[in-house]
Phi, psi and omega in degrees: 000131181289142177299133178303138186294342180269002189286330191246355179204164188280131177243181179302319181297322178297317180294327179298325181286343183262357181241160179231071178296171184293329179175147171083352190288329180297316178296322179300312182296320180300313179294319183300313183295328182276345188266343184209107183302324180300315180293321180291329182287323197298138166293139181234132178217155178284130176291164178262009176230153175296344181244006181158220185216129178251137182211169184238130172265139168274118186269331175219151176247149173299142182251344184079169180223145171280140181222158174265159174300140179074007176238141181269180176230157180280141175293158181228171172207159174277164174238151183226160174228145181251139182228157175228127172255134186258150172266162178228164183249117172257127186213146175200173181230144168255125179236112182247120179307129184302317182295321179294317182296329184270356184299320184268006176080002179225081183300319183295316181295320180295316179298320180296321180298325178284317181296328180299330177295324177292323181290339175271322185284320183293320174300326176295320178298317180293316180299318177299317180295323181297334177264320194241345184295145181233104182296333182289325179263335179231085189296346177280351183254160173287179180253116184273189185280319185302317177295340179274332180240068189238018180210131178279000178230008183273198184298332183249026180300330180292344180258013181241134173248120183269118180273358169092001181286165178223180179075210184231029176239048183253158175229167178232152166246135180246139173245111187238131170257119180271141176165161183295344177246012181234272180222135183214147162281145185232159171225157188296151177302132177082003180250193182249150180279145169085186182285126179255127178249118183245110179284111181268000177072207182280130181227155172271119186251140173259124182277184185294343178263007180082010181262154188252151171204166179270138181213154171271131188238134171237131177258130178246129176224149180212111174267115191211149175206181179230128180244123181256084185292320178229102185299342181292343184267011171233127179234136180245126167264109185248174176061039172274105181285107187292334181287344181260356183293143176232156186290335181248010179062021178292335172213169185073197186283129167275100189299321183288328175298317180290327179291325174297316179299322179290319184300319184283354177278350176293149182294112185292325180296318181292324178297314182293333179275355179078015181295325182233094185293156183299326182294344180265355186256125188221140171272144175231135176210169178269175184299325179299312180295319179299321178301315181286332173297318178296315179300309184289344179291344180286349177291125185303335184284351182278067186283345180278354181266138173212159175251136181224174175250131177226117180054041174083004182238143175289134182226132173284142175236146174222123183067018181094351181255140180289153177251118182249139175281134176231112182294343180291337179281134189250169176260011188239032178286142171290153179297138176269129182231000000 
């Protein structure tokens, strides 16, 4: 049995148990965790700034010097760089006409049925942002993973596996290790983690024609960002041309070959020291890629693949890490060069 993904690090559900909001938040977290595996998987931590999280990378380590007897060596020091990841505010309102809500005699149930749609939609928006949002071009949004791993020759080229596709019908597979020293979703210092649902009760609403009516209103807010404390713990397999995929990998991308290349890019020293446990490391792909992973898994040489049960569901594993479907990942990525 696979270790529960919440056993070794803090998730949204864990934070819900540590806070005492005014109302409704436990139900919100339950729906939230079940609606989007990416959100349920992620390590979550409080930032050290009201607007995000500041951290320091060590850029070089001392190497030491060989010396002869009676000769000295020069002193050394490490060097560091400081970075800041920012959070963003996702917000919306649910407005349910009072008369409509009361038609079936159960106003609370009707409101909940509408609010549940928000609880499904907002996590999808956040998951999409965690992969594709670009804070540099859209400052109201957080900074996702794709803009950080967007060049096969840039600073993070060592964390990219190029599958060779071109055009704009490409997909990616991501290998992410979650943890406070690896990759985490963040929320601002002094605030609450996750999606907040605030029942504002009955309000007088003005419609698009300037006319008024009574409605039940719920406000949804989510202060969220992504902090990449150690970039080595995220690997992207990019440029998977989905139109060229074949079920037996006879042509197009051999997905498992690329996954092996991605797996060995993880920091081996940190793995051996137990800094990033296997239960925190997860593959993410979209449904198209998962379909071909299942097809190509029938090849006898794919010995690193296995099927296991996790929380009552069958899950594919590769290299010991589970493979999760994330609908936020698309088949229409431009080629990364």
